[in-house]
BALO-226009 format. One line per field, with one value per residue (C-alpha): residue in one letter; chain; x, y, z. Coordinates in steps of 0.5 Angstrom, whole numbers, padded with zeros to 4 digits. Each point is the difference from the previous one (the first is absolute). Layout:
residu: A/...
chaine: A/...
px: X/...
py: Y/...
pz: Z/...
END
This chain:
residu: M/G/L/C/L/A/S/T/C/S/P/A/A/P/L/L/Y/L/Q/S/V/T/V/M/Q/C/S/A/S/L/D/V/L/F/L/L/D/G/S/Y/S/I/G/K/G/S/F/E/R/S/K/H/F/A/G/K/L/C/D/A/L/D/I/H/P/D/R/V/R/V/G/M/I/Q/F/S/S/T/P/H/L/E/F/P/L/D/S/Y/L/T/K/Q/E/V/K/E/R/I/K/R/T/V/F/R/G/G/S/T/E/T/G/Q/A/L/K/Y/I/L/H/K/G/F/P/G/G/R/N/S/S/V/P/E/V/L/I/I/I/S/D/G/K/S/Q/G/S/T/A/L/P/A/T/Q/V/K/E/R/H/I/T/V/F/A/V/G/I/K/F/P/R/W/E/E/L/Q/L/L/A/S/E/P/P/E/R/H/L/L/F/A/G/D/A/D/D/A/A/N/G/L/Y/S/T/L/S/D/P/V/C/T/A/T/A/P/G/C/K/V/E/S/H/P/C/E/R/R/T/L/E/T/V/K/E/V/A/G/N/Y/V/C/W/K/G/S/K/Q/P/N/A/V/Q/A/S/V/C/P/F/I/R/W/K/R/V/L/I/K/H/P/S/R/C/F/R/T/V/C/P/D/P/C/D/S/Q/P/C/Q/N/G/G/T/C/V/P/E/G/L/D/G/Y/H/C/L/C/L/L/G/Y/G/G/D/A/H/C/A/A/K/L/S/L/E/C/G/V/D/L/L/F/L/M/D/S/S/A/G/V/T/L/E/G/F/L/R/F/K/A/F/L/K/R/F/L/Q/A/V/V/G/Q/D/S/P/M/S/L/G/V/A/Q/Y/D/D/N/V/K/I/P/I/E/L/G/Q/H/K/D/A/F/S/L/M/K/S/I/D/A/L/N/F/S/G/G/R/T/L/T/G/R/A/L/Q/Y/I/A/Q/H/G/F/R/S/T/P/V/F/A/D/V/Q/D/D/L/P/R/V/V/V/L/L/T/D/S/K/S/Q/D/S/V/A/E/A/A/K/Y/A/K/D/Q/N/L/F/L/I/G/I/G/S/S/F/M/R/A/E/L/T/T/V/T/G/N/P/Q/Q/T/I/V/Y/S/D/P/Q/D/L/F/N/R/M/P/E/L/Q/R/K/I/C/S/V/G/N/P/E/G/C/Q/A/Q/S/L/D/L/A/F/A/V/D/A/S/S/G/V/G/L/E/N/F/L/R/L/R/H/F/V/R/S/S/C/L/H/F/V/V/N/R/D/V/T/Q/I/A/L/V/I/Y/G/S/K/A/H/T/V/F/A/L/D/T/H/T/S/N/S/A/V/L/Q/A/I/D/Q/V/P/F/L/G/D/S/A/S/A/G/S/A/L/L/H/V/Y/S/D/V/M/T/V/Q/K/G/A/R/P/G/V/N/K/V/V/V/L/L/T/N/G/G/G/M/Q/D/A/A/A/P/A/Q/Q/L/R/H/N/G/I/L/V/F/V/V/V/I/G/D/T/E/R/D/T/L/L/R/V/A/G/S/P/T/Y/L/V/H/I/S/S/Y/E/D/L/Q/Y/Y/Q/G/L/I/I/E/R/I/C/E/E/A/R/S/P/V/N/L/C/K/P/N/P/C/M/N/Q/G/V/C/I/L/G/P/G/S/Y/R/C/Q/C/H/G/W/E/G/P/H/C/E/T/R/V/V/R/G/D/S/P/R/S/P/A/L/P/P/R/S/H/V/Q/W/S/P/R/G/L/Q/H/F/P/R/P/L/R/H/S/K/R/Q/M/D/Q/R/H
chaine: A/A/A/A/A/A/A/A/A/A/A/A/A/A/A/A/A/A/A/A/A/A/A/A/A/A/A/A/A/A/A/A/A/A/A/A/A/A/A/A/A/A/A/A/A/A/A/A/A/A/A/A/A/A/A/A/A/A/A/A/A/A/A/A/A/A/A/A/A/A/A/A/A/A/A/A/A/A/A/A/A/A/A/A/A/A/A/A/A/A/A/A/A/A/A/A/A/A/A/A/A/A/A/A/A/A/A/A/A/A/A/A/A/A/A/A/A/A/A/A/A/A/A/A/A/A/A/A/A/A/A/A/A/A/A/A/A/A/A/A/A/A/A/A/A/A/A/A/A/A/A/A/A/A/A/A/A/A/A/A/A/A/A/A/A/A/A/A/A/A/A/A/A/A/A/A/A/A/A/A/A/A/A/A/A/A/A/A/A/A/A/A/A/A/A/A/A/A/A/A/A/A/A/A/A/A/A/A/A/A/A/A/A/A/A/A/A/A/A/A/A/A/A/A/A/A/A/A/A/A/A/A/A/A/A/A/A/A/A/A/A/A/A/A/A/A/A/A/A/A/A/A/A/A/A/A/A/A/A/A/A/A/A/A/A/A/A/A/A/A/A/A/A/A/A/A/A/A/A/A/A/A/A/A/A/A/A/A/A/A/A/A/A/A/A/A/A/A/A/A/A/A/A/A/A/A/A/A/A/A/A/A/A/A/A/A/A/A/A/A/A/A/A/A/A/A/A/A/A/A/A/A/A/A/A/A/A/A/A/A/A/A/A/A/A/A/A/A/A/A/A/A/A/A/A/A/A/A/A/A/A/A/A/A/A/A/A/A/A/A/A/A/A/A/A/A/A/A/A/A/A/A/A/A/A/A/A/A/A/A/A/A/A/A/A/A/A/A/A/A/A/A/A/A/A/A/A/A/A/A/A/A/A/A/A/A/A/A/A/A/A/A/A/A/A/A/A/A/A/A/A/A/A/A/A/A/A/A/A/A/A/A/A/A/A/A/A/A/A/A/A/A/A/A/A/A/A/A/A/A/A/A/A/A/A/A/A/A/A/A/A/A/A/A/A/A/A/A/A/A/A/A/A/A/A/A/A/A/A/A/A/A/A/A/A/A/A/A/A/A/A/A/A/A/A/A/A/A/A/A/A/A/A/A/A/A/A/A/A/A/A/A/A/A/A/A/A/A/A/A/A/A/A/A/A/A/A/A/A/A/A/A/A/A/A/A/A/A/A/A/A/A/A/A/A/A/A/A/A/A/A/A/A/A/A/A/A/A/A/A/A/A/A/A/A/A/A/A/A/A/A/A/A/A/A/A/A/A/A/A/A/A/A/A/A/A/A/A/A/A/A/A/A/A/A/A/A/A/A/A/A/A/A/A/A/A/A/A/A/A/A/A/A/A/A/A/A/A/A/A/A/A/A/A/A/A/A/A/A/A/A/A/A/A/A/A/A/A/A/A/A/A/A/A/A/A/A/A/A/A/A/A/A/A/A/A/A/A/A/A/A/A/A/A/A/A/A/A/A/A/A/A/A/A/A/A/A/A/A/A/A/A/A/A/A/A/A/A/A/A/A/A/A/A/A/A/A/A/A/A/A/A/A/A/A/A/A/A/A/A/A/A/A/A/A/A/A/A/A/A/A/A/A/A/A/A/A/A/A/A/A/A/A/A/A/A/A/A/A/A/A/A/A/A/A/A/A/A/A/A/A/A/A/A/A/A/A/A/A/A/A/A/A/A
px: -0308/-0003/-0003/0005/-0004/0002/0002/0005/0003/0006/0002/0006/0000/0001/-0006/-0007/-0005/-0005/-0007/-0004/0002/-0004/0007/0003/-0003/0002/-0001/0003/-0005/-0003/-0006/-0002/-0005/-0004/-0002/-0004/-0002/-0008/-0001/-0004/0007/0002/-0007/-0004/0004/0007/-0002/-0002/0007/0003/-0004/0003/0007/-0001/-0002/0006/0005/-0003/0003/0007/-0002/0000/-0006/-0001/-0002/0008/0003/-0003/-0007/-0004/-0005/-0003/-0003/-0003/0000/-0003/-0003/0001/0003/-0004/0003/-0002/0003/0006/0006/-0003/-0006/0002/0006/0000/0002/-0006/-0004/0003/0000/-0008/-0001/0004/-0005/-0006/0003/-0005/0002/-0002/0002/0001/0006/0007/0002/0007/0003/-0007/0001/0008/-0002/-0005/0005/0005/-0006/-0003/0006/0000/-0007/0000/0008/0005/0002/0007/0002/0001/0002/-0006/-0001/-0005/-0002/-0003/-0004/-0002/0001/0004/-0005/-0002/-0004/0004/0007/0003/0008/-0001/-0004/0004/0007/-0003/-0003/0007/0003/-0004/0005/-0006/0002/-0004/-0001/-0004/-0004/-0002/-0007/-0002/0004/0003/0003/0007/0003/-0005/0001/0007/-0001/-0004/0005/0005/0008/0002/-0006/0002/0000/-0007/-0004/-0004/-0005/-0007/0000/0004/-0002/0005/0006/-0002/-0001/0007/0003/-0003/0003/0007/-0001/-0002/0005/0005/0000/-0008/-0001/0004/0005/-0002/0001/0007/0003/-0005/0002/-0003/0003/-0002/-0001/-0003/-0007/-0005/-0006/-0006/-0005/-0005/0001/-0004/0004/-0001/0002/-0001/-0005/0001/-0002/-0006/-0002/-0002/-0002/0004/-0002/0004/0003/-0005/-0007/-0006/0005/0003/0006/0000/0006/0002/-0001/0002/-0005/0001/-0002/0000/0003/0001/0007/0003/0006/0005/0005/0007/0001/0004/-0004/0001/-0002/0002/0003/0002/0004/-0004/-0001/0001/0007/0003/-0003/-0003/-0004/0003/0000/-0003/-0005/-0003/0001/-0006/0001/-0006/0001/0006/0004/-0004/-0001/-0002/0002/-0003/0003/0000/-0004/0004/0003/-0004/0003/0001/-0001/0006/-0002/0004/-0001/-0006/0001/0004/0003/0000/0000/0007/0001/0005/-0003/0002/-0003/0000/-0001/-0002/0005/-0002/-0002/-0007/0000/0003/0004/-0005/-0003/0007/0001/-0007/0002/0006/-0004/-0005/0006/0003/-0006/-0002/0007/0001/-0007/0002/0007/0002/0006/-0003/-0003/0001/0000/0006/-0002/0003/-0002/0001/-0002/-0001/-0002/0004/0005/-0001/0005/0000/0003/-0002/0001/-0004/0002/0005/-0002/-0001/-0002/-0006/0005/0004/-0005/-0004/0007/0000/-0007/0001/0006/-0004/-0001/-0005/0003/-0006/0001/-0006/-0005/0003/-0004/0000/0008/0001/-0005/0005/0006/-0002/-0003/0007/0005/-0004/0000/0007/0002/0006/-0002/0004/0002/0001/-0005/-0005/-0006/-0004/-0007/-0004/-0005/0002/-0004/0000/-0004/0000/-0001/-0002/-0005/0002/-0003/0006/0003/0001/-0004/-0001/-0004/0006/0005/-0005/-0001/0007/0001/-0006/0004/0006/-0005/0000/-0006/-0002/-0004/-0002/-0001/-0002/-0006/-0007/0002/0005/-0004/-0001/0008/0001/-0005/0004/0006/-0002/-0005/-0005/-0004/0001/0007/-0001/0000/-0003/-0001/-0004/0004/0007/-0002/-0004/0007/0002/-0006/0001/0006/-0004/-0003/0007/0003/-0006/0001/0008/-0002/-0005/0005/0000/-0007/-0006/-0005/-0006/-0003/0006/-0002/-0007/-0005/-0005/-0005/0000/-0005/0000/-0006/0002/-0005/0001/-0006/0000/-0001/0007/0003/0006/0005/-0002/-0001/0007/0002/-0005/0003/0007/-0002/-0002/0006/0005/-0004/0000/0008/-0001/-0003/0003/-0004/-0001/-0005/0002/0001/-0004/-0005/-0002/-0006/-0002/-0007/-0002/-0006/-0005/-0007/0002/0006/0005/0005/0007/0003/-0002/0003/0003/0002/0007/0005/0006/0001/0002/-0006/-0005/0004/0000/-0007/-0002/0004/-0005/-0006/-0005/-0004/-0007/-0003/-0008/-0004/0002/-0003/0004/-0005/0000/0008/-0001/-0006/0005/0006/-0005/-0003/0005/0007/0000/-0002/0003/-0001/0004/0006/-0002/0003/-0003/0003/0003/-0001/-0004/0000/-0003/0003/-0005/0003/-0005/-0001/-0006/-0005/-0005/0000/-0007/-0001/0006/-0002/-0004/0005/0006/-0004/-0001/0008/0001/-0005/0004/0006/0003/0003/-0002/0005/-0002/0004/-0003/0003/-0003/-0007/-0005/-0005/0003/-0006/-0001/0007/0000/-0006/0004/0007/-0004/0005/0005/0005/-0001/-0001/0005/-0002/0005/0000/0003/0003/0007/0000/-0003/0008/0001/-0006/0003/0004/-0006/-0005/0005/0001/-0007/-0001/0005/-0003/-0006/0005/0002/-0007/-0003/-0004/-0007/0001/-0007/0000/-0001/-0003/0004/-0005/-0003/-0007/-0004/0005/0000/0007/0000/0006/0005/0006/0005/-0004/-0007/-0004/-0006/-0007/-0002/-0007/0000/0007/0006/0008/0004/-0004/-0006/0003/-0003/-0007/-0002/-0002/-0005/-0002/0005/0003/0007/0002/0003/0002/-0004/0004/-0001/-0002/0005/0001/0006/0003/0006/0003/0003/0001/-0007/-0003/-0004/-0001/-0005/0000/-0007/0001/0001/-0005/-0005/0002/-0001/-0007/-0001/0002/-0005/-0005/0002/-0001/-0007
py: 0339/0003/-0002/-0002/0001/-0004/0005/0002/-0007/-0002/-0007/-0004/-0005/-0006/0001/-0001/0006/-0004/0003/-0005/-0001/-0006/-0004/0005/0000/0002/-0006/0003/0001/0007/0005/0004/0005/0004/0007/0002/0007/0000/0007/0004/0003/-0007/-0002/-0007/-0001/0001/-0004/-0006/0000/0001/-0007/-0003/0002/-0002/-0007/0000/0001/-0006/-0004/0002/-0002/-0007/0000/-0005/0000/-0001/0005/0006/0002/0006/0005/0006/0007/0005/0008/0006/0005/-0006/-0006/-0007/-0007/-0004/-0007/-0001/-0004/-0007/0000/-0003/-0005/-0002/0004/-0001/0002/0006/0002/-0002/0005/0006/-0001/0001/0006/0006/0007/0005/0007/0006/0005/-0002/-0001/-0004/0003/-0003/-0007/0000/0002/-0005/-0005/0003/-0001/-0007/-0003/-0005/-0003/-0008/0001/-0004/0006/0002/-0007/0000/0005/0005/0003/0006/0001/0006/0001/0007/0006/0004/0006/0000/0005/0000/0000/-0007/0002/-0002/-0006/-0003/0001/-0003/-0006/-0001/0001/-0006/-0004/-0001/-0001/0005/0000/0005/-0001/0005/-0001/0005/0006/0000/0006/-0004/0005/-0002/-0007/0000/0003/-0006/-0005/-0003/0001/0000/0003/-0003/-0007/0001/0004/-0004/0002/-0004/0001/-0006/-0005/-0005/0004/0003/-0007/-0002/0007/-0002/-0007/0003/0005/-0006/-0005/0003/-0001/-0002/-0005/-0006/0001/0000/-0006/-0002/0005/0005/0007/0007/0006/0007/0003/0007/0001/0006/0002/0004/0004/0006/0007/0006/0006/0007/0003/0007/-0001/0007/0007/0004/0007/0002/0007/0002/0006/0007/0005/0005/0000/-0003/-0003/-0007/-0002/-0006/-0005/-0007/-0006/-0007/-0006/-0006/-0007/-0006/-0006/-0008/-0002/-0007/0001/-0006/-0001/-0004/-0005/-0007/-0006/-0007/-0007/-0007/-0003/-0007/-0004/-0002/-0007/-0001/0003/-0007/-0001/-0007/-0001/-0004/-0001/0007/0000/0007/0001/0003/0002/-0002/0004/0001/-0006/-0004/-0001/-0004/-0002/0001/-0005/0000/-0006/-0006/0001/0000/-0007/0003/0007/0003/-0002/-0006/-0003/-0004/-0003/-0006/-0004/-0007/-0003/-0002/0004/0003/0007/0005/0007/0003/0007/0005/0006/0002/0007/-0002/-0002/0007/0002/0001/-0007/-0004/0004/-0003/-0007/0001/0002/-0006/-0005/0002/0000/-0006/-0004/0004/-0004/-0007/-0001/-0003/-0003/-0007/0002/-0006/0004/0003/0006/0005/0006/0002/0006/0001/0005/-0001/-0004/-0005/0001/-0005/0005/-0005/-0007/-0006/-0001/0005/0003/-0004/0006/0005/0006/-0001/-0002/0007/0003/-0003/0002/0007/0000/-0002/0006/0002/-0001/0002/-0003/-0004/-0005/-0007/-0004/-0006/0000/0001/-0007/-0004/0003/-0002/-0007/-0001/0003/0002/-0006/-0002/-0002/-0004/-0005/0000/-0008/-0002/-0006/0004/0002/0007/-0003/0006/0003/0006/0006/0006/0006/0005/0008/0004/0006/0001/-0004/-0004/0002/-0007/-0006/-0004/-0006/-0004/0002/-0001/-0007/-0002/0002/-0004/-0006/0001/-0001/0007/0002/0007/0005/0007/0007/0006/0005/-0001/0002/-0006/-0005/-0003/0000/-0003/-0006/-0001/-0001/-0004/-0004/0000/0006/-0003/0001/0007/0006/0007/0006/0006/0006/0000/-0001/-0006/-0003/-0001/-0003/-0006/-0002/-0006/-0002/-0001/-0004/-0005/0000/-0002/-0005/-0003/-0003/-0007/-0001/-0001/0006/-0003/-0003/-0005/-0006/0002/-0005/0004/-0002/0005/0001/0006/0002/0004/0004/-0002/0003/0005/0006/-0002/-0001/-0004/0005/0001/-0008/-0001/0005/-0004/-0006/0002/0003/-0007/-0003/0005/-0001/-0007/0001/0002/-0007/-0007/-0004/-0007/-0005/0003/0007/0004/-0003/0005/-0001/0005/0001/0005/0002/0004/-0001/-0007/-0002/-0006/-0003/0000/-0004/-0002/0000/-0007/0000/0003/-0001/0004/0008/-0002/-0004/0006/0005/-0005/-0001/0008/0001/-0004/0004/0002/0007/-0002/0007/0000/0004/-0001/-0003/0001/-0004/-0006/0000/0000/-0005/-0004/0001/-0002/-0006/-0003/0003/0001/-0008/-0006/-0003/0005/0000/0005/-0002/0000/0004/0005/0007/0002/0006/0002/0006/0003/0004/0004/0006/0001/-0003/-0005/0001/0001/-0007/-0001/0002/-0006/-0005/0004/0000/-0008/-0001/0005/-0004/-0006/0003/0001/0008/0003/0005/0005/0004/0004/0004/0006/0004/-0003/0001/-0001/-0002/-0006/-0002/0001/-0005/-0005/0001/0001/0005/0005/-0004/-0005/0005/0003/0005/0001/0006/-0004/-0007/0003/0002/-0007/-0003/0005/-0002/-0008/0001/0003/-0006/-0005/0003/0000/-0007/-0003/0004/-0004/-0007/0002/0001/-0006/-0005/-0003/-0008/0000/0006/-0001/-0007/-0006/-0005/-0002/-0002/0004/-0002/0004/0002/0000/0003/-0003/0002/0002/-0005/-0001/-0006/-0001/-0002/-0004/-0002/-0006/0001/-0002/0002/0005/0006/-0004/-0002/-0007/-0002/-0006/-0006/-0004/-0008/-0004/0004/0002/0007/0005/0007/0005/0005/0007/0005/0003/0005/-0002/0005/-0001/0006/0000/0006/-0001/0002/-0004/-0008/-0003/-0008/-0002/-0007/0003/0005/-0006/-0003/0006/0000/-0007/0001/0006/-0004/-0005/0005/0002
pz: 0540/-0006/-0007/-0006/-0006/-0006/-0004/0005/0002/-0003/0003/-0001/-0005/0004/0005/0000/0003/0004/-0003/0005/0007/0001/0001/0004/0007/0007/0005/0006/0007/-0002/0002/-0006/0001/-0007/0002/-0006/-0002/-0001/0000/-0006/-0003/-0002/-0003/0000/-0007/0003/0007/-0005/-0002/0007/0001/-0006/0002/0007/-0003/-0004/0006/0003/-0005/0002/0007/0003/0004/0005/0008/0002/-0006/-0003/0003/-0003/0002/-0003/0003/-0005/0002/-0003/0006/0005/0000/-0001/0001/-0005/0002/0006/-0002/0003/-0004/-0006/0000/-0007/-0007/-0003/0006/0001/-0008/0000/0006/-0003/-0006/0004/0004/-0002/-0001/0005/-0002/0005/0001/0000/0007/-0001/0007/0004/-0003/0002/0007/0000/-0001/0005/0005/-0002/-0003/-0006/0002/0000/0000/0004/0004/-0003/0001/-0007/-0005/-0002/-0007/-0001/-0008/-0001/-0006/-0001/-0005/0005/0001/0007/0003/0006/0003/-0001/0002/0007/0000/-0005/0003/0007/-0004/-0003/0007/0002/-0005/-0005/-0007/-0004/-0008/-0003/-0006/-0005/-0004/-0005/-0001/0007/0004/0001/0005/0005/-0002/0001/0007/0002/-0003/0004/-0002/-0005/-0003/-0007/0002/0004/-0005/-0005/-0006/0000/-0008/-0001/0005/-0002/0000/0007/0003/-0003/0004/0006/0000/-0002/0006/0005/-0002/0004/0006/0001/-0005/-0002/-0005/-0008/-0004/-0002/-0005/0001/0003/0001/-0005/-0001/-0006/-0003/0000/0001/0004/-0002/0003/-0002/0002/0000/-0003/-0001/-0007/-0004/-0006/-0002/0001/0000/0001/0007/0003/0007/0004/-0001/0004/-0003/0003/-0004/-0005/-0002/-0004/-0005/0002/-0003/0005/0000/-0001/0004/-0001/0004/-0003/0002/-0002/0000/0004/-0001/0006/-0002/0006/0001/0000/0003/-0003/0001/-0006/-0001/-0006/-0006/0001/-0008/0001/0000/-0007/0003/-0007/-0005/-0007/-0002/0006/0003/0007/0003/0008/0005/0006/0004/-0002/-0004/-0008/-0005/-0007/-0007/-0004/-0008/-0003/0000/0007/0007/0002/0007/0003/-0003/-0007/-0001/-0007/0000/-0007/-0001/-0006/0004/-0007/-0003/-0007/-0004/-0001/-0005/-0001/-0007/0000/-0005/-0001/-0007/-0001/-0001/0008/0001/0006/0005/-0002/0001/0007/0002/-0002/0004/0006/-0001/-0001/0006/0004/-0002/0001/0007/0002/-0003/0001/0006/0003/-0001/-0007/-0004/-0007/-0004/-0004/-0005/-0003/-0008/-0004/-0007/-0006/-0006/0004/0006/0006/0006/0005/0006/-0002/0003/0007/0000/0007/0006/0004/0000/0001/-0006/-0004/0001/-0001/-0007/-0002/0002/-0005/-0006/-0005/-0005/-0007/-0004/-0007/-0004/0003/-0003/0005/-0005/0000/0007/0001/-0005/0004/0007/-0003/-0002/0005/0006/0004/-0001/0007/0002/0006/0006/-0002/-0007/0001/0003/-0005/0002/-0002/0003/-0004/-0004/0000/-0004/0003/-0006/0002/-0006/-0001/-0007/-0007/-0003/-0006/-0002/0000/0007/-0002/-0003/0005/0006/-0003/-0001/0008/0002/-0004/0004/0006/0002/0004/-0002/0004/-0003/0004/-0003/-0001/-0002/-0007/-0001/0002/-0007/-0001/0007/-0001/-0007/0004/0006/-0005/0006/0003/0007/-0001/-0001/0005/-0002/0004/-0001/0003/0003/0007/-0002/-0002/0007/0002/-0005/0004/0004/-0007/-0003/0006/-0001/-0008/0001/0005/-0004/-0005/0000/0004/-0003/0000/0001/0005/0001/0005/0000/-0003/-0005/-0005/-0005/-0006/-0005/-0004/-0006/-0004/-0007/-0003/-0006/0005/0002/-0007/-0002/0001/0007/0001/-0001/0005/0005/-0002/0001/0007/0002/-0003/0004/0006/0000/0001/0007/0002/0001/-0004/0003/0004/0007/-0001/-0006/-0005/-0005/-0005/-0006/-0002/-0006/-0002/-0005/0001/0002/0005/-0002/0004/-0003/0005/0007/0007/-0001/-0007/0001/0005/-0002/-0002/-0007/-0002/0003/-0005/-0006/0001/0001/-0007/-0003/0002/-0006/0000/0000/-0002/0001/0006/0007/0006/0006/0004/-0004/0001/0008/0000/-0004/0005/0005/-0002/-0005/0002/0008/0001/0003/-0006/-0004/0005/0005/0007/0006/0005/-0005/-0001/-0007/-0004/-0007/-0003/-0005/-0006/-0004/-0003/0004/-0006/0002/0008/0001/0001/0004/0007/0002/-0002/0003/0007/-0001/0000/0006/0004/-0002/0003/-0007/-0001/-0006/-0003/-0005/-0005/-0005/-0005/-0003/0002/0004/0005/0007/0004/-0005/0001/0007/0001/-0004/0004/0007/0002/-0002/0002/-0005/-0006/-0004/-0006/-0005/-0005/-0006/-0002/-0001/0008/0002/0001/0005/0005/-0001/0007/0004/-0003/0002/0007/0001/-0003/0005/0006/-0001/-0001/0007/0003/0005/-0004/0001/-0002/-0002/-0005/-0006/0002/-0001/0000/-0007/-0002/0005/0006/0006/0003/0008/0003/0005/0004/-0006/-0004/-0004/-0002/-0005/0002/-0007/-0002/-0005/-0001/0003/0000/0004/-0004/-0002/-0007/-0001/-0001/0005/-0004/0003/-0002/-0003/-0006/0001/0003/-0005/0001/-0003/-0003/0001/-0006/-0003/-0006/-0004/-0004/-0005/-0003/-0007/-0005/-0003/0007/0005/-0001/0004/0002/-0002/0004/0007/-0001/-0002/0007/0004/-0003/0002/0007/0000/-0002/0006/0005/-0002
END
């Protein structure tokens, strides 16, 4: 069997040519003897290649004491037994021993080596009780006759493979090889191909059959060798004798040059070919099949798939919604963009639509006009749905997004219930896919759609962010992508947003004490302070405010800190939002340290409504001014189990910020106030991660008046000194005087259009109480 070069092979389309033979092994009882040429004509470099080839051939053999045994002889001037067949009985041992074989050098006496085998047999073999295979690796340039001993070896029913190394003399190797020679001639230059050829030849009848579906095929190939040839390079003037005495005759003589020429010999090669395991197209939903060996494969799945090994849908819309996709088909989005949206829509729906999906969906497209080619609930199976999406055509008119939203709000969800008395009360979701600025106003149309109880989600490229946020009314309902491929990476995000309809996005059932500390100094300025105030307001919408779930406090600060409302002041979202709307701008210098110290001593305390056993978070909103004194109180808060989350807008030295935040995880650095809204989801997500973390019931200390908190199994108690009560809140009164509770100090603040109004009476009471303590 000869070498099949890559340039000359033409395999049939459905077949896989095996480039690695580790999966194809001869497992029969077999004695294999390597006969390695170690002569000077081979040289040390080619000898090393011969050793590598022998090791690769071992990969095609199931080496085991009861199956294939391997031995080796090196020959040059004389043959030398490197190791007999019964020395090494595992594949790894044989290959390691082959690697250690040392080049000997000498003349090429192939005939003498064959006579050695005729005389000694296969050293360590099983005495012809099993088939014997001789593999000769040589350049075929023997310095003696090989014809007779080669014939005698083959007459003993020894199968002989002749393997050419370097640029072999193929005529001699053909004399050495068994019949038919084209199936027993190999080339060591391509070890994998030759090993496969060895297996192909031995598979019938010596070795066990090839894997199911595999077969041996012949194909055209070529063998190469270098030969020295004589060529006429030109003529020169030479002098020859003449018939006349004492005379010479000038003549023209040929100039001969010897040249080494690469000779190609056309041949037929044989290889084992097997069906490609990917021919059956096992990967679903656009997955790519990658063959692994003889009959294995794995699937590379698109995003959103990979629920199993064959790329089943990984996403699912287990939520019940009425879902309508509104696709931009205007000239501004271009044909390419429209086709991209179609591909995204198909891939997303293939991933999420199942037989048991509780949602109904439709598709609309718009430019100057709006069409609803796929009515809500029209298709009950994925196949017909995909067919209808394929039939959508690009129209290319003006981009009238506002008009489209108005139309969908009026006509998109007109569906007839199955029974007249059954009302369809599923949440209604519109997913807008656009990549072109609208040529009409979208704000009023979006407000109208939301007034009709439609939940809007916007998808577009980065430059559409502002318009999409106007449409949805919330940056958290906007999905932007950086490049076309990134669009497809957003499928899981879209699935989450669709299923978040009707569910509070904040920490839901997780209890949390949350305080906002807002920079109201002149460094921020009135306009930016109003942005910070709006950010706090919109963030509070993500939490359920009551005594059992989330309590929220608000502190503003300039050079001094002021409590706007404490944790226990408001018990509803509406009350919190109303109070935030009244917060005034202060306008003096900033001291973030004073604000954090105020939160520590006068906000996150049991006296002011902080709940034992509930996680506590402080969100500091600042432009970075006045941070020099903030690191120590921030560390004090953390030491007492209160997370400090720092949100900085503008340019500030990062090292200072990190000391306050304690970790990059709790630091968000935003370039401008306009971008603050886009980070709201990230900030709330991290706050809620903290709300779900384990709680130390004694941090912060729930015990008042220097009481010591002592942890118990799932509980705590306060050890009081001079005070009593569950939290050491009541002074012990001695003598006959009646016992009266000592009121904890409070900082009462009332908001009015004129700003802060302090109640003097509680402050005087606090002073008296402090005097009592001393």
